[in-house]
N, C-alpha and C positions, 0 to 999 in steps of 0.2 A: 504494500500500500504506500503510495507516494506521500511524502510529508507536505504539510501546508507551507506555503512560502512565508507565512508569518511566524512559523515555529522558531526559527533562529533568533529573530529580533525579540520575540517574547521571552525566550529562555535567557538571552543575554541582557536585555534592557529591563525586563520586568523586575528581577531581583534587585538591580541597582536602584531603580526608582523606589521600590519598597524600603530599602535601607535608608535612602535619603529622606523619605517621609517619616520613618521612625526616628531618625536623628533630629529632624526639624520639629517633631511633635512637642517636645518640652518648651520650645521657643514660641509656639503659637497657641499653646493650651492656655485656658483662662485661669488656672489655679497653679499654686506651687511656685517654687523659686525658679526664676528664669535666668538669672545672671550666672554665667559660667564661672565667674570669679568666686562665687559662694558655693560651688559644687565641685570641689577639687577631686573627689573620689570618682565621680561620674566622668569628668574630663580625662583623668588619668586612665580610667578603664577604656574609654574610647580610643585614646592615643595608643595604648598598649595593643589593643585589638588591631588598629590600623597598621602599626609597625609590624606586628606578627604576620598579618596577611600580606603586606608588602614584601617582607623578607621571604616568606614561603613561596610567593609568586616568583620572585627573582630566582630563588634556588631551583624551582621547578623548571624554569626556562634555561638555566645554565649548568645544571648538574651533568657531570660526565657520564653518569650511568643511565641517563635517559635513553630509551630505545629510539633509534632512528627509524621512524615509522614509514618512511618512503624508501628505505634501503632496498627492499626486495624488488621494487619496480624500477628504481633509477640507477642502481649500482649493480651491474652484473658481476658474477664471480670472475676475478682476474684470470686471464688466459693462462698464466703460469701454473695455476692450480688445476687446469684441465689438460695441459699438454702431456701426452704420453700415457693417459689414463685408459683403462679398459672401459668397455661399454657399461659394465655394472657400476664402475666408479663415476662415470659421467652421468649415469642415471641418478646416482646419489647426489651429485652436484645439482641436478634439476630438482630433486626433492628438497635439498637445502634451500634453494631459491624459492620454490613453490610454497614451502611451509614457513617462509619468512624468517628463517634462522638468522639472516643478515640483519634483521631489526635489532637483535640483542647482541650478536657476535660479529666480530670483525675478521676479515681476511685481508692481509696486506694493508692494515690500517684503514680499511674501508668498511663501513657498516656501523652497527650499534656498539655501545660501550657498556651496556648493562651486564652482559655476561663476559667471560674471558675471551680474549682473542684466540682464534682457533688455528693460527698459522702452525703451531707446534703441538697441537693437542695429542697427536700420536706418540709424542715422547712422554707425555704424562699419564695417559690412559691406554691400557691394552684393549683388545677387542671386546672382551667380556665386560670391562668397566664402561666402555663406550655404549654398548647395548643397554646396560643397566641405567646409565645416565640418561639416555634418550627415552627409554620406556618409562622409568620410574621418576625421573627428575631428581632434584635435590638442590639444596641451597636456594638460590633465586630462580632456578630453572624449573618450569612446570613439567609435569609428566606428559609425555606424548604417546603413551601406550595405546590410548583409545583413538588417537588422531592419525596414526600411521598404520598401514597394513604391514604384515610381516615382510612382504617384498620391498616396501619402501624403507622399512627399518634396515633390512639387509643392505640395500643399496646405499643408504645414508652412512651407515657404519663403514662400508667399503670405501666410500669417499673420505670419511674422516680419518681412516687408517693411513691414507696417503699424505696427510698433512704433517710432514716432518721435513727438516732440512735435508738436502741431498747429502749422502755420505754418513748420515746418522741413522742407526737402526731404530725402528719404532719400539715402544714398550712391549714387553712380553710377560706373560704370566710365568712367574718363577716355578710353579709346580709343573708346567709343561716342559720347561728346560730340564728339570730333574728327571722327569719321566723319559725324556728323549736322550738323556745322558750327556747333555751339553751344558756349558756355563754361559755367562753373558757374552763371552768372546766367541761363542759357537765352536769351541774346540772340544773334542771328545774328552770325557772325564776318564781318569785312569782306572 
């Protein structure tokens, strides 16, 4: 159902007009003290509320953790993150873009700052941890288990596993290394 053209002005102007009327009411009412000089507590309360709202508004506009809500549409994934990737990994990059991961996470310093930059996520989290983080969330990250199909999750994790600097091995589950008889340097154990 399309919204009324008056909806935005009413939502933005209506509350402001209401607040102004309430603030002006003591000055136009027929009874009570009207001089602001004799009402220091009321004046201090209004000033504190105004300063608090102004400060919070300023912080909301300039905090570095605010999501970049246009990142998914205006900032494509940098080509360096797609070069040499398999079809599954490129499909994961499409899921990353379509599910608006760029709004909260940055790649190559482009995108949101609410979540951690994902340029090196494969150095911090192994495949199982990536799956867990995507499906169940944690910290500031919401759970996406109900929003992603198993195929999308698989593709997204395959893409995330490629996000590490060239020449550095991605994180591995230590129990897998022990079972396979290798250590961190991939040399066989004695």
